[in-house]
N, CA, C and O atoms as a GROMACS GRO file, in nm:
protein
  532
    1MET      N    1  14.274   5.691   8.177
    1MET     CA    2  14.251   5.822   8.127
    1MET      C    3  14.121   5.829   8.076
    1MET      O    4  14.051   5.734   8.042
    2SER      N    5  14.090   5.967   8.071
    2SER     CA    6  13.914   5.908   8.034
    2SER      C    7  13.891   6.018   7.955
    2SER      O    8  13.960   6.118   7.969
    3ASP      N    9  13.776   6.011   7.848
    3ASP     CA   10  13.732   6.125   7.775
    3ASP      C   11  13.632   6.135   7.855
    3ASP      O   12  13.588   6.061   7.943
    4LEU      N   13  13.578   6.311   7.781
    4LEU     CA   14  13.464   6.399   7.843
    4LEU      C   15  13.375   6.448   7.735
    4LEU      O   16  13.407   6.544   7.666
    5LEU      N   17  13.259   6.381   7.720
    5LEU     CA   18  13.182   6.480   7.662
    5LEU      C   19  13.037   6.518   7.697
    5LEU      O   20  12.935   6.451   7.715
    6ARG      N   21  13.063   6.647   7.700
    6ARG     CA   22  12.941   6.724   7.761
    6ARG      C   23  12.856   6.834   7.686
    6ARG      O   24  12.910   6.900   7.597
    7PHE      N   25  12.752   6.851   7.713
    7PHE     CA   26  12.634   6.956   7.571
    7PHE      C   27  12.537   6.943   7.689
    7PHE      O   28  12.523   6.877   7.792
    8SER      N   29  12.469   7.053   7.613
    8SER     CA   30  12.347   7.086   7.622
    8SER      C   31  12.242   7.062   7.547
    8SER      O   32  12.267   7.085   7.429
    9ILE      N   33  12.137   7.026   7.564
    9ILE     CA   34  12.004   6.926   7.511
    9ILE      C   35  11.907   7.046   7.540
    9ILE      O   36  11.917   7.102   7.648
   10PRO      N   37  11.777   7.103   7.414
   10PRO     CA   38  11.687   7.147   7.417
   10PRO      C   39  11.592   7.077   7.497
   10PRO      O   40  11.580   6.960   7.463
   11GLY      N   41  11.525   7.111   7.588
   11GLY     CA   42  11.390   7.038   7.634
   11GLY      C   43  11.311   7.007   7.559
   11GLY      O   44  11.217   6.954   7.618
   12ARG      N   45  11.298   7.012   7.458
   12ARG     CA   46  11.220   6.926   7.351
   12ARG      C   47  11.214   6.795   7.300
   12ARG      O   48  11.321   6.753   7.254
   13PRO      N   49  11.106   6.712   7.297
   13PRO     CA   50  11.094   6.554   7.253
   13PRO      C   51  11.170   6.552   7.129
   13PRO      O   52  11.232   6.449   7.101
   14GLU      N   53  11.172   6.654   7.050
   14GLU     CA   54  11.278   6.583   6.901
   14GLU      C   55  11.402   6.582   6.897
   14GLU      O   56  11.468   6.537   6.803
   15TYR      N   57  11.465   6.650   7.035
   15TYR     CA   58  11.586   6.662   7.028
   15TYR      C   59  11.632   6.526   7.129
   15TYR      O   60  11.752   6.510   7.154
   16VAL      N   61  11.581   6.480   7.156
   16VAL     CA   62  11.596   6.354   7.208
   16VAL      C   63  11.687   6.231   7.138
   16VAL      O   64  11.753   6.147   7.199
   17LYS      N   65  11.677   6.239   7.042
   17LYS     CA   66  11.747   6.167   6.878
   17LYS      C   67  11.907   6.195   6.905
   17LYS      O   68  11.998   6.113   6.921
   18ILE      N   69  11.911   6.316   6.904
   18ILE     CA   70  12.058   6.384   6.914
   18ILE      C   71  12.115   6.332   6.992
   18ILE      O   72  12.212   6.264   6.958
   19ALA      N   73  12.068   6.343   7.161
   19ALA     CA   74  12.136   6.307   7.262
   19ALA      C   75  12.154   6.152   7.258
   19ALA      O   76  12.253   6.121   7.324
   20LYS      N   77  12.098   6.057   7.209
   20LYS     CA   78  12.082   5.937   7.216
   20LYS      C   79  12.239   5.925   7.101
   20LYS      O   80  12.354   5.906   7.140
   21LEU      N   81  12.205   5.938   6.993
   21LEU     CA   82  12.316   5.912   6.848
   21LEU      C   83  12.452   5.971   6.914
   21LEU      O   84  12.558   5.909   6.909
   22ALA      N   85  12.435   6.103   6.979
   22ALA     CA   86  12.584   6.150   7.036
   22ALA      C   87  12.662   6.038   7.091
   22ALA      O   88  12.763   5.982   7.047
   23VAL      N   89  12.571   6.012   7.225
   23VAL     CA   90  12.627   5.924   7.319
   23VAL      C   91  12.645   5.777   7.257
   23VAL      O   92  12.730   5.710   7.316
   24GLY      N   93  12.592   5.728   7.169
   24GLY     CA   94  12.597   5.589   7.097
   24GLY      C   95  12.712   5.562   7.049
   24GLY      O   96  12.793   5.470   7.057
   25SER      N   97  12.694   5.749   6.949
   25SER     CA   98  12.845   5.706   6.871
   25SER      C   99  12.986   5.716   7.002
   25SER      O  100  13.059   5.617   7.002
   26ALA      N  101  13.005   5.776   7.058
   26ALA     CA  102  13.087   5.787   7.165
   26ALA      C  103  13.117   5.600   7.211
   26ALA      O  104  13.220   5.532   7.211
   27ALA      N  105  12.999   5.573   7.241
   27ALA     CA  106  13.046   5.430   7.293
   27ALA      C  107  13.057   5.333   7.185
   27ALA      O  108  13.059   5.214   7.216
   28GLY      N  109  13.063   5.368   7.066
   28GLY     CA  110  13.068   5.285   6.941
   28GLY      C  111  13.243   5.310   6.921
   28GLY      O  112  13.312   5.218   6.878
   29THR      N  113  13.298   5.433   6.956
   29THR     CA  114  13.382   5.537   6.909
   29THR      C  115  13.512   5.432   7.031
   29THR      O  116  13.626   5.398   6.998
   30ALA      N  117  13.442   5.404   7.167
   30ALA     CA  118  13.506   5.327   7.238
   30ALA      C  119  13.535   5.197   7.270
   30ALA      O  120  13.602   5.162   7.367
   31ASN      N  121  13.474   5.111   7.169
   31ASN     CA  122  13.477   4.962   7.111
   31ASN      C  123  13.401   4.908   7.201
   31ASN      O  124  13.434   4.796   7.241
   32PHE      N  125  13.274   4.973   7.256
   32PHE     CA  126  13.166   4.870   7.326
   32PHE      C  127  13.096   4.796   7.197
   32PHE      O  128  13.129   4.828   7.083
   33ASN      N  129  13.013   4.711   7.218
   33ASN     CA  130  12.980   4.651   7.163
   33ASN      C  131  12.822   4.645   7.108
   33ASN      O  132  12.748   4.716   7.176
   34ILE      N  133  12.767   4.588   7.020
   34ILE     CA  134  12.644   4.632   6.958
   34ILE      C  135  12.539   4.656   7.045
   34ILE      O  136  12.483   4.762   7.069
   35GLU      N  137  12.511   4.509   7.105
   35GLU     CA  138  12.423   4.532   7.215
   35GLU      C  139  12.446   4.612   7.347
   35GLU      O  140  12.345   4.637   7.414
   36ALA      N  141  12.585   4.660   7.397
   36ALA     CA  142  12.584   4.710   7.497
   36ALA      C  143  12.535   4.876   7.461
   36ALA      O  144  12.465   4.943   7.536
   37ILE      N  145  12.588   4.920   7.336
   37ILE     CA  146  12.538   5.070   7.259
   37ILE      C  147  12.405   5.089   7.222
   37ILE      O  148  12.366   5.202   7.192
   38GLU      N  149  12.319   4.976   7.219
   38GLU     CA  150  12.205   4.954   7.215
   38GLU      C  151  12.127   4.988   7.351
   38GLU      O  152  12.044   5.079   7.358
   39ASP      N  153  12.163   4.905   7.460
   39ASP     CA  154  12.146   4.947   7.574
   39ASP      C  155  12.134   5.070   7.626
   39ASP      O  156  12.040   5.130   7.676
   40ILE      N  157  12.303   5.110   7.596
   40ILE     CA  158  12.282   5.301   7.658
   40ILE      C  159  12.227   5.347   7.575
   40ILE      O  160  12.171   5.438   7.636
   41GLU      N  161  12.186   5.360   7.441
   41GLU     CA  162  12.112   5.475   7.392
   41GLU      C  163  11.970   5.429   7.421
   41GLU      O  164  11.908   5.531   7.393
   42ILE      N  165  11.896   5.356   7.452
   42ILE     CA  166  11.766   5.348   7.500
   42ILE      C  167  11.756   5.376   7.619
   42ILE      O  168  11.647   5.422   7.652
   43ALA      N  169  11.884   5.357   7.755
   43ALA     CA  170  11.861   5.425   7.900
   43ALA      C  171  11.853   5.576   7.869
   43ALA      O  172  11.793   5.661   7.934
   44LEU      N  173  11.932   5.594   7.747
   44LEU     CA  174  11.944   5.730   7.788
   44LEU      C  175  11.802   5.821   7.723
   44LEU      O  176  11.756   5.927   7.764
   45GLY      N  177  11.766   5.757   7.637
   45GLY     CA  178  11.636   5.804   7.522
   45GLY      C  179  11.534   5.769   7.660
   45GLY      O  180  11.435   5.843   7.653
   46GLU      N  181  11.531   5.694   7.762
   46GLU     CA  182  11.396   5.694   7.873
   46GLU      C  183  11.449   5.816   7.934
   46GLU      O  184  11.366   5.905   7.954
   47GLU      N  185  11.572   5.839   7.968
   47GLU     CA  186  11.608   5.945   8.100
   47GLU      C  187  11.604   6.079   8.030
   47GLU      O  188  11.567   6.180   8.091
   48CYS      N  189  11.642   6.081   7.897
   48CYS     CA  190  11.583   6.224   7.837
   48CYS      C  191  11.411   6.277   7.823
   48CYS      O  192  11.358   6.388   7.826
   49LYS      N  193  11.353   6.127   7.803
   49LYS     CA  194  11.193   6.143   7.760
   49LYS      C  195  11.139   6.170   7.906
   49LYS      O  196  11.031   6.228   7.909
   50ASN      N  197  11.206   6.132   8.049
   50ASN     CA  198  11.141   6.148   8.144
   50ASN      C  199  11.188   6.320   8.192
   50ASN      O  200  11.117   6.388   8.266
   51ILE      N  201  11.272   6.352   8.153
   51ILE     CA  202  11.306   6.491   8.153
   51ILE      C  203  11.207   6.575   8.089
   51ILE      O  204  11.116   6.640   8.139
   52THR      N  205  11.249   6.558   7.950
   52THR     CA  206  11.151   6.654   7.823
   52THR      C  207  10.960   6.624   7.844
   52THR      O  208  10.870   6.704   7.820
   53CYS      N  209  10.951   6.514   7.884
   53CYS     CA  210  10.771   6.476   7.867
   53CYS      C  211  10.710   6.478   7.972
   53CYS      O  212  10.596   6.522   7.982
   54HIS      N  213  10.815   6.403   8.123
   54HIS     CA  214  10.678   6.405   8.231
   54HIS      C  215  10.708   6.496   8.341
   54HIS      O  216  10.787   6.590   8.337
   55GLY      N  217  10.646   6.464   8.427
   55GLY     CA  218  10.642   6.590   8.535
   55GLY      C  219  10.588   6.725   8.508
   55GLY      O  220  10.497   6.754   8.586
   56PHE      N  221  10.613   6.807   8.428
   56PHE     CA  222  10.624   6.973   8.442
   56PHE      C  223  10.532   6.992   8.374
   56PHE      O  224  10.499   6.903   8.296
   57ASP      N  225  10.454   7.126   8.382
   57ASP     CA  226  10.350   7.171   8.288
   57ASP      C  227  10.402   7.217   8.169
   57ASP      O  228  10.323   7.225   8.075
   58GLY      N  229  10.509   7.247   8.152
   58GLY     CA  230  10.564   7.286   8.012
   58GLY      C  231  10.741   7.227   8.018
   58GLY      O  232  10.808   7.201   8.118
   59PHE      N  233  10.773   7.220   7.889
   59PHE     CA  234  10.925   7.180   7.872
   59PHE      C  235  11.026   7.240   7.924
   59PHE      O  236  11.010   7.358   7.954
   60SER      N  237  11.161   7.177   7.952
   60SER     CA  238  11.250   7.243   8.023
   60SER      C  239  11.327   7.343   7.924
   60SER      O  240  11.309   7.312   7.806
   61HIS      N  241  11.394   7.435   7.940
   61HIS     CA  242  11.463   7.510   7.845
   61HIS      C  243  11.614   7.424   7.788
   61HIS      O  244  11.665   7.413   7.677
   62PHE      N  245  11.647   7.380   7.906
   62PHE     CA  246  11.758   7.271   7.843
   62PHE      C  247  11.776   7.142   7.951
   62PHE      O  248  11.692   7.125   8.040
   63TYR      N  249  11.876   7.065   7.938
   63TYR     CA  250  11.938   6.985   8.063
   63TYR      C  251  12.070   6.959   7.956
   63TYR      O  252  12.089   6.990   7.839
   64GLU      N  253  12.138   6.898   8.043
   64GLU     CA  254  12.284   6.854   8.030
   64GLU      C  255  12.306   6.710   8.050
   64GLU      O  256  12.294   6.647   8.155
   65VAL      N  257  12.340   6.667   7.928
   65VAL     CA  258  12.448   6.520   7.925
   65VAL      C  259  12.596   6.509   7.924
   65VAL      O  260  12.672   6.581   7.858
   66GLU      N  261  12.624   6.430   7.989
   66GLU     CA  262  12.786   6.464   8.032
   66GLU      C  263  12.839   6.294   8.031
   66GLU      O  264  12.825   6.215   8.124
   67CYS      N  265  12.885   6.272   7.936
   67CYS     CA  266  12.936   6.123   7.921
   67CYS      C  267  13.102   6.090   7.910
   67CYS      O  268  13.181   6.115   7.819
   68ARG      N  269  13.121   6.026   8.034
   68ARG     CA  270  13.297   6.008   8.047
   68ARG      C  271  13.291   5.850   8.022
   68ARG      O  272  13.210   5.770   8.067
   69ILE      N  273  13.413   5.826   7.928
   69ILE     CA  274  13.419   5.697   7.884
   69ILE      C  275  13.574   5.652   7.929
   69ILE      O  276  13.675   5.696   7.873
   70ASP      N  277  13.576   5.545   8.054
   70ASP     CA  278  13.711   5.510   8.101
   70ASP      C  279  13.739   5.390   7.985
   70ASP      O  280  13.686   5.368   7.876
   71GLU      N  281  13.835   5.331   8.051
   71GLU     CA  282  13.910   5.221   7.948
   71GLU      C  283  13.771   5.104   7.958
   71GLU      O  284  13.707   5.054   7.865
   72ASP      N  285  13.760   5.088   8.078
   72ASP     CA  286  13.673   4.966   8.084
   72ASP      C  287  13.504   4.985   8.124
   72ASP      O  288  13.434   4.897   8.172
   73LYS      N  289  13.460   5.129   8.088
   73LYS     CA  290  13.325   5.155   8.153
   73LYS      C  291  13.287   5.305   8.108
   73LYS      O  292  13.373   5.393   8.117
   74ILE      N  293  13.159   5.333   8.060
   74ILE     CA  294  13.115   5.436   8.035
   74ILE      C  295  13.033   5.512   8.101
   74ILE      O  296  12.926   5.450   8.109
   75ILE      N  297  13.025   5.621   8.158
   75ILE     CA  298  12.935   5.667   8.292
   75ILE      C  299  12.854   5.822   8.206
   75ILE      O  300  12.906   5.912   8.141
   76ILE      N  301  12.718   5.799   8.244
   76ILE     CA  302  12.652   5.879   8.130
   76ILE      C  303  12.589   5.944   8.268
   76ILE      O  304  12.566   5.876   8.368
   77THR      N  305  12.566   6.072   8.260
   77THR     CA  306  12.518   6.180   8.381
   77THR      C  307  12.391   6.272   8.311
   77THR      O  308  12.423   6.360   8.232
   78VAL      N  309  12.310   6.260   8.329
   78VAL     CA  310  12.207   6.349   8.293
   78VAL      C  311  12.133   6.446   8.399
   78VAL      O  312  12.073   6.407   8.500
   79SER      N  313  12.146   6.554   8.367
   79SER     CA  314  12.157   6.679   8.496
   79SER      C  315  12.008   6.757   8.450
   79SER      O  316  11.988   6.790   8.333
   80ASP      N  317  11.921   6.778   8.542
   80ASP     CA  318  11.794   6.874   8.503
   80ASP      C  319  11.796   6.957   8.584
   80ASP      O  320  11.746   6.925   8.692
   81LYS      N  321  11.852   7.092   8.573
   81LYS     CA  322  11.902   7.180   8.704
   81LYS      C  323  11.782   7.291   8.712
   81LYS      O  324  11.775   7.412   8.732
   82ALA      N  325  11.710   7.207   8.691
   82ALA     CA  326  11.501   7.253   8.762
   82ALA      C  327  11.547   7.440   8.695
   82ALA      O  328  11.535   7.533   8.774
   83CYS      N  329  11.583   7.458   8.588
   83CYS     CA  330  11.602   7.563   8.513
   83CYS      C  331  11.402   7.581   8.468
   83CYS      O  332  11.314   7.504   8.505
   84GLU      N  333  11.390   7.667   8.408
   84GLU     CA  334  11.230   7.733   8.397
   84GLU      C  335  11.194   7.609   8.308
   84GLU      O  336  11.271   7.554   8.229
   85HIS      N  337  11.041   7.567   8.340
   85HIS     CA  338  10.976   7.474   8.286
   85HIS      C  339  10.891   7.558   8.237
   85HIS      O  340  10.779   7.545   8.286
   86GLY      N  341  10.907   7.660   8.139
   86GLY     CA  342  10.852   7.737   8.043
   86GLY      C  343  10.796   7.708   7.928
   86GLY      O  344  10.684   7.740   7.889
   87LEU      N  345  10.872   7.649   7.877
   87LEU     CA  346  10.815   7.614   7.677
   87LEU      C  347  10.679   7.563   7.682
   87LEU      O  348  10.667   7.475   7.768
   88ALA      N  349  10.585   7.587   7.627
   88ALA     CA  350  10.461   7.529   7.669
   88ALA      C  351  10.475   7.414   7.563
   88ALA      O  352  10.540   7.403   7.460
   89LYS      N  353  10.381   7.328   7.635
   89LYS     CA  354  10.346   7.200   7.524
   89LYS      C  355  10.254   7.190   7.477
   89LYS      O  356  10.164   7.244   7.540
   90TYR      N  357  10.220   7.135   7.370
   90TYR     CA  358  10.122   7.178   7.291
   90TYR      C  359   9.996   7.103   7.304
   90TYR      O  360   9.886   7.115   7.251
   91LYS      N  361  10.054   7.010   7.402
   91LYS     CA  362   9.909   6.875   7.455
   91LYS      C  363   9.979   6.864   7.598
   91LYS      O  364  10.099   6.859   7.624
   92LYS      N  365   9.901   6.862   7.656
   92LYS     CA  366   9.854   6.807   7.826
   92LYS      C  367   9.787   6.710   7.866
   92LYS      O  368   9.665   6.718   7.855
   93PRO      N  369   9.835   6.612   7.914
   93PRO     CA  370   9.974   6.586   7.930
   93PRO      C  371  10.074   6.548   7.788
   93PRO      O  372  10.015   6.566   7.681
   94CYS      N  373  10.200   6.504   7.779
   94CYS     CA  374  10.202   6.528   7.659
   94CYS      C  375  10.214   6.409   7.612
   94CYS      O  376  10.284   6.313   7.642
   95LEU      N  377  10.117   6.434   7.516
   95LEU     CA  378  10.058   6.262   7.446
   95LEU      C  379  10.127   6.228   7.328
   95LEU      O  380  10.078   6.158   7.238
   96ASP      N  381  10.249   6.280   7.327
   96ASP     CA  382  10.388   6.221   7.221
   96ASP      C  383  10.398   6.076   7.294
   96ASP      O  384  10.383   5.970   7.234
   97CYS      N  385  10.419   6.084   7.393
   97CYS     CA  386  10.450   5.991   7.511
   97CYS      C  387  10.377   5.899   7.586
   97CYS      O  388  10.290   5.938   7.664
   98PRO      N  389  10.412   5.738   7.565
   98PRO     CA  390  10.291   5.676   7.661
   98PRO      C  391  10.277   5.687   7.814
   98PRO      O  392  10.381   5.662   7.874
   99ASN      N  393  10.199   5.710   7.870
   99ASN     CA  394  10.172   5.680   8.017
   99ASN      C  395  10.245   5.578   8.078
   99ASN      O  396  10.180   5.478   8.110
  100GLU      N  397  10.364   5.580   8.103
  100GLU     CA  398  10.456   5.490   8.169
  100GLU      C  399  10.466   5.500   8.266
  100GLU      O  400  10.529   5.403   8.306
  101GLY      N  401  10.443   5.561   8.340
  101GLY     CA  402  10.445   5.557   8.491
  101GLY      C  403  10.589   5.552   8.552
  101GLY      O  404  10.647   5.660   8.538
  102ASN      N  405  10.651   5.472   8.604
  102ASN     CA  406  10.790   5.480   8.660
  102ASN      C  407  10.824   5.371   8.554
  102ASN      O  408  10.941   5.345   8.581
  103LEU      N  409  10.785   5.285   8.440
  103LEU     CA  410  10.836   5.203   8.359
  103LEU      C  411  10.968   5.236   8.277
  103LEU      O  412  11.032   5.140   8.236
  104GLY      N  413  11.010   5.353   8.252
  104GLY     CA  414  11.134   5.444   8.212
  104GLY      C  415  11.249   5.403   8.342
  104GLY      O  416  11.341   5.340   8.289
  105ILE      N  417  11.271   5.418   8.482
  105ILE     CA  418  11.328   5.401   8.512
  105ILE      C  419  11.361   5.258   8.545
  105ILE      O  420  11.480   5.229   8.554
  106TYR      N  421  11.276   5.170   8.561
  106TYR     CA  422  11.266   5.028   8.589
  106TYR      C  423  11.356   4.995   8.408
  106TYR      O  424  11.453   4.919   8.401
  107ILE      N  425  11.312   5.051   8.313
  107ILE     CA  426  11.386   4.966   8.144
  107ILE      C  427  11.550   5.048   8.216
  107ILE      O  428  11.628   4.962   8.253
  108ILE      N  429  11.583   5.142   8.228
  108ILE     CA  430  11.715   5.183   8.236
  108ILE      C  431  11.790   5.139   8.404
  108ILE      O  432  11.902   5.176   8.440
  109LYS      N  433  11.729   5.083   8.456
  109LYS     CA  434  11.803   4.985   8.537
  109LYS      C  435  11.802   4.883   8.540
  109LYS      O  436  11.851   4.816   8.631
  110SER      N  437  11.727   4.822   8.404
  110SER     CA  438  11.797   4.691   8.362
  110SER      C  439  11.878   4.672   8.317
  110SER      O  440  11.956   4.578   8.331
  111LEU      N  441  11.881   4.824   8.200
  111LEU     CA  442  11.987   4.777   8.087
  111LEU      C  443  12.104   4.826   8.118
  111LEU      O  444  12.197   4.786   8.048
  112MET      N  445  12.142   4.940   8.247
  112MET     CA  446  12.252   4.988   8.277
  112MET      C  447  12.323   4.907   8.384
  112MET      O  448  12.237   4.851   8.452
  113ASP      N  449  12.426   4.884   8.420
  113ASP     CA  450  12.514   4.789   8.485
  113ASP      C  451  12.463   4.864   8.638
  113ASP      O  452  12.387   4.806   8.715
  114GLU      N  453  12.522   5.010   8.668
  114GLU     CA  454  12.455   5.095   8.784
  114GLU      C  455  12.405   5.221   8.754
  114GLU      O  456  12.447   5.299   8.668
  115VAL      N  457  12.293   5.237   8.848
  115VAL     CA  458  12.168   5.361   8.841
  115VAL      C  459  12.219   5.424   8.962
  115VAL      O  460  12.262   5.367   9.062
  116GLU      N  461  12.207   5.578   8.936
  116GLU     CA  462  12.171   5.695   9.047
  116GLU      C  463  12.114   5.734   9.031
  116GLU      O  464  12.110   5.790   8.921
  117ILE      N  465  12.015   5.748   9.120
  117ILE     CA  466  11.944   5.904   9.089
  117ILE      C  467  11.966   5.999   9.230
  117ILE      O  468  11.971   5.950   9.343
  118VAL      N  469  11.973   6.113   9.204
  118VAL     CA  470  11.987   6.218   9.286
  118VAL      C  471  11.875   6.350   9.248
  118VAL      O  472  11.878   6.416   9.144
  119LYS      N  473  11.804   6.364   9.332
  119LYS     CA  474  11.721   6.444   9.386
  119LYS      C  475  11.689   6.588   9.421
  119LYS      O  476  11.570   6.599   9.449
  120ALA      N  477  11.763   6.712   9.428
  120ALA     CA  478  11.787   6.795   9.504
  120ALA      C  479  11.704   6.913   9.482
  120ALA      O  480  11.630   6.905   9.384
  121GLU      N  481  11.697   7.019   9.550
  121GLU     CA  482  11.636   7.133   9.539
  121GLU      C  483  11.660   7.252   9.413
  121GLU      O  484  11.590   7.353   9.399
  122ASP      N  485  11.812   7.200   9.300
  122ASP     CA  486  11.823   7.295   9.245
  122ASP      C  487  11.813   7.188   9.098
  122ASP      O  488  11.847   7.222   8.984
  123GLY      N  489  11.774   7.094   9.129
  123GLY     CA  490  11.762   6.960   8.989
  123GLY      C  491  11.810   6.813   9.045
  123GLY      O  492  11.880   6.780   9.140
  124ASN      N  493  11.736   6.735   8.935
  124ASN     CA  494  11.741   6.624   8.940
  124ASN      C  495  11.878   6.602   8.831
  124ASN      O  496  11.909   6.662   8.728
  125GLN      N  497  11.947   6.483   8.908
  125GLN     CA  498  12.024   6.396   8.830
  125GLN      C  499  11.993   6.249   8.848
  125GLN      O  500  11.938   6.188   8.940
  126ILE      N  501  12.062   6.198   8.692
  126ILE     CA  502  12.082   6.041   8.699
  126ILE      C  503  12.196   6.020   8.610
  126ILE      O  504  12.225   6.048   8.493
  127ARG      N  505  12.274   5.931   8.761
  127ARG     CA  506  12.403   5.863   8.659
  127ARG      C  507  12.368   5.730   8.664
  127ARG      O  508  12.311   5.666   8.752
  128MET      N  509  12.422   5.688   8.523
  128MET     CA  510  12.439   5.604   8.439
  128MET      C  511  12.578   5.485   8.456
  128MET      O  512  12.690   5.536   8.451
  129VAL      N  513  12.574   5.386   8.469
  129VAL     CA  514  12.727   5.312   8.401
  129VAL      C  515  12.717   5.208   8.355
  129VAL      O  516  12.662   5.116   8.415
  130LYS      N  517  12.770   5.197   8.231
  130LYS     CA  518  12.777   5.040   8.141
  130LYS      C  519  12.914   5.001   8.154
  130LYS      O  520  12.999   5.089   8.140
  131ASN      N  521  12.952   4.876   8.181
  131ASN     CA  522  13.083   4.834   8.178
  131ASN      C  523  13.105   4.752   8.032
  131ASN      O  524  13.012   4.692   7.978
  132LYS      N  525  13.186   4.757   7.998
  132LYS     CA  526  13.245   4.683   7.890
  132LYS      C  527  13.235   4.534   7.933
  132LYS      O  528  13.264   4.504   8.049
  133CYS      N  529  13.198   4.444   7.846
  133CYS     CA  530  13.154   4.368   7.873
  133CYS      C  531  13.272   4.242   7.848
  133CYS      O  532  13.244   4.125   7.876
   0.00000   0.00000   0.00000
């Protein structure tokens, strides 16, 4: 049996920390060790930053985070449904984030056990899996 958490996050950089804390707390409740929790939080933060700060003229109005906790793993899916990206950025490009290119995806892949990226016309999705040690 698995537990499921699902929530929407406003597409502004200042809310990335909330997503990281929520999923990190869920991983802690599921008895992941501290190193795994840190990996999960960093990977999720990188993906949330990709959605909020890179590739669009404006911020996304929101994106979805789903966290499924199984007995032996946690599965985190972040979906950007290509809703309007019209919330104005006060700086273009987003100067709050370093210009890293695809470094964020590399970091995610190095920290998580499985990573699947799905690009579709109606939005993008990343599925990240971390197994319990």
